[in-house]
C-alpha positions as CSV (number, residue, x, y, z in Angstrom):
1,M,81.9,53.2,37.9
2,G,79.5,52.4,40.6
3,G,78.4,56.0,40.9
4,E,81.5,57.5,42.4
5,V,83.0,60.6,40.7
6,P,86.6,60.0,39.5
7,G,89.2,62.4,40.6
8,P,91.1,64.6,38.2
9,G,93.2,62.5,35.8
10,H,91.1,59.3,36.2
11,R,92.2,57.1,33.3
12,Y,89.8,55.5,30.8
13,A,89.9,53.3,27.7
14,I,87.3,54.1,25.1
15,F,86.3,51.4,22.7
16,L,84.3,52.5,19.6
17,R,81.8,49.9,18.3
18,G,81.7,49.2,14.6
19,V,84.1,51.8,13.2
20,N,86.3,51.3,10.1
21,V,84.1,48.4,9.1
22,G,80.7,48.4,7.4
23,G,81.0,51.9,5.9
24,V,81.8,53.9,9.1
25,T,85.3,55.2,8.6
26,I,86.9,57.4,11.3
27,R,90.6,58.3,11.0
28,M,92.3,58.1,14.4
29,A,93.6,61.6,14.0
30,D,90.0,62.8,13.6
31,L,89.0,60.8,16.7
32,R,91.9,62.4,18.7
33,D,90.7,65.8,17.6
34,L,87.1,65.0,18.5
35,L,88.1,63.8,22.0
36,A,90.3,66.8,22.5
37,G,87.2,69.0,22.3
38,L,85.6,67.1,25.2
39,P,86.5,67.5,28.9
40,V,89.4,65.0,28.7
41,Q,93.1,65.2,28.7
42,E,96.0,63.0,27.6
43,V,94.2,61.6,24.6
44,A,95.9,58.8,22.6
45,T,94.6,56.3,20.1
46,V,95.7,52.7,19.5
47,L,95.5,51.0,16.1
48,A,92.9,52.0,13.5
49,S,89.9,50.2,15.1
50,G,88.5,52.8,17.4
51,N,90.6,52.4,20.6
52,A,91.4,55.5,22.6
53,T,92.7,56.4,26.1
54,C,92.3,59.6,28.1
55,S,92.0,61.2,31.5
56,S,88.8,62.9,32.7
57,T,87.0,64.1,35.7
58,L,83.7,62.8,34.2
59,E,82.2,59.5,35.4
60,A,82.5,56.7,32.9
61,A,78.8,56.9,31.9
62,Q,79.0,60.6,31.5
63,L,82.1,60.2,29.3
64,R,80.4,57.6,27.2
65,D,77.4,59.8,26.6
66,R,79.6,62.8,25.7
67,V,81.7,60.7,23.3
68,E,78.7,59.1,21.6
69,E,77.0,62.5,21.2
70,A,80.1,64.1,19.7
71,L,80.6,61.1,17.3
72,R,77.0,61.3,16.1
73,A,77.2,65.1,15.6
74,R,80.5,65.0,13.7
75,F,80.4,61.7,11.8
76,G,76.6,61.2,11.4
77,Y,76.2,57.6,12.6
78,Q,74.6,55.9,15.5
79,A,77.7,55.8,17.6
80,R,78.1,53.3,20.4
81,V,81.1,53.3,22.7
82,I,82.2,51.4,25.8
83,V,84.2,53.2,28.4
84,V,86.3,51.2,30.8
85,E,88.2,52.6,33.8
86,H,91.9,51.7,33.8
87,S,91.8,49.4,36.9
88,E,88.7,47.6,35.6
89,L,90.4,46.9,32.2
90,A,93.5,45.7,34.0
91,G,91.3,43.3,36.0
92,I,89.6,42.1,32.8
93,A,93.0,41.5,31.0
94,A,94.4,39.7,34.1
95,S,91.4,37.4,34.2
96,V,91.8,36.1,30.6
97,P,93.0,32.5,30.8
98,G,96.3,31.9,29.0
99,Q,94.7,30.0,26.1
100,D,96.3,31.8,23.2
101,S,98.2,29.3,21.1
102,P,99.6,29.0,17.6
103,A,96.2,27.6,16.6
104,T,93.8,30.0,18.4
105,H,93.2,33.7,19.1
106,S,92.2,35.1,22.5
107,Y,89.4,37.6,22.2
108,V,87.8,39.8,24.9
109,T,84.3,41.0,24.4
110,L,83.3,44.0,26.5
111,F,79.6,44.6,27.2
112,T,77.8,47.8,28.2
113,G,77.0,46.2,31.5
114,P,76.5,43.0,33.5
115,A,72.9,42.5,32.4
116,D,73.9,42.6,28.7
117,R,76.8,40.2,29.4
118,A,74.4,37.9,31.3
119,A,71.9,37.9,28.5
120,F,74.6,37.0,26.0
121,V,76.1,34.2,28.2
122,D,72.6,32.7,28.8
123,E,71.9,32.6,25.0
124,A,75.4,31.3,24.2
125,R,74.9,28.5,26.8
126,S,71.5,27.6,25.3
127,L,73.4,27.0,22.1
128,G,76.0,24.8,23.8
129,E,78.7,27.4,23.9
130,D,80.4,28.4,27.1
131,P,82.4,31.7,27.0
132,V,84.7,32.4,29.9
133,I,83.3,35.1,32.2
134,L,85.8,37.7,33.1
135,A,86.1,40.5,35.6
136,G,83.9,43.5,34.8
137,A,81.2,43.1,32.1
138,A,83.4,41.0,29.8
139,I,83.9,37.5,28.4
140,A,86.8,35.7,26.7
141,W,86.6,33.3,23.8
142,F,89.2,31.4,21.8
143,P,88.4,30.7,18.2
144,P,90.7,28.9,15.8
145,K,92.9,31.3,13.8
146,G,91.5,32.1,10.4
147,R,87.9,31.1,11.5
148,S,87.1,33.8,14.1
149,T,83.9,35.0,12.3
150,E,82.7,31.5,11.6
151,V,82.4,30.2,15.2
152,P,79.0,30.2,16.9
153,L,80.0,32.8,19.5
154,A,81.0,35.3,16.7
155,K,77.8,34.7,14.9
156,L,75.8,35.3,18.1
157,L,77.7,38.5,18.9
158,A,76.9,39.7,15.4
159,R,73.2,39.6,16.0
160,T,71.7,43.1,16.5
161,R,70.6,42.5,20.1
162,H,74.2,41.8,21.1
163,A,76.2,43.8,18.5
164,S,74.7,47.1,19.8
165,N,75.9,46.6,23.3
166,S,79.3,44.9,22.9
167,T,82.6,45.2,21.2
168,T,85.3,42.6,20.7
169,R,89.1,43.1,20.8
170,N,92.0,40.7,20.5
171,I,93.8,40.4,23.9
172,N,96.9,41.9,22.2
173,T,94.9,45.1,21.5
174,V,93.6,45.2,25.1
175,E,97.2,44.9,26.3
176,K,98.3,47.8,24.0
177,V,95.5,49.9,25.4
178,L,96.6,49.1,28.9
179,R,100.2,50.1,28.2
180,L,99.0,53.5,27.0
181,L,96.9,53.9,30.2
182,G,100.2,53.2,32.1
């Protein structure tokens, strides 16, 4: 990120926002086919929630734009994706405190950039919530199992101003994506 052009084979994770929920259904085989038509190599998908990995010579922002454009054209929805370089995602995962327990989940929310994360954190703190700020443009939060959508942070993330520039994954999903990135 930071404006430098990745070398050949630079590894990325691509996280689609809002697929396979709310009426937008994309089969992972279709996502792999779509990505294979872009300037990327080594395409793989993880789970059915819009997680992919690839290599590309594009910068992260360029890749994001190309993926969003292709998704809009092929599936006809206002696609939003977050592209994270392998080393940045590894830093994010490594900075998640070990708070996962039998009673809680560990979630990572990725934002489109530091300004979007800062706006969310400021609003969360004004409501008395204090998400853990991670490396990159990410936060961690730890809701009770079975109540993830009921906690104030989840409700705040669901608001349009934050939902359009963030996506949330369980730490286990993040780790599966990292394993694919190798």
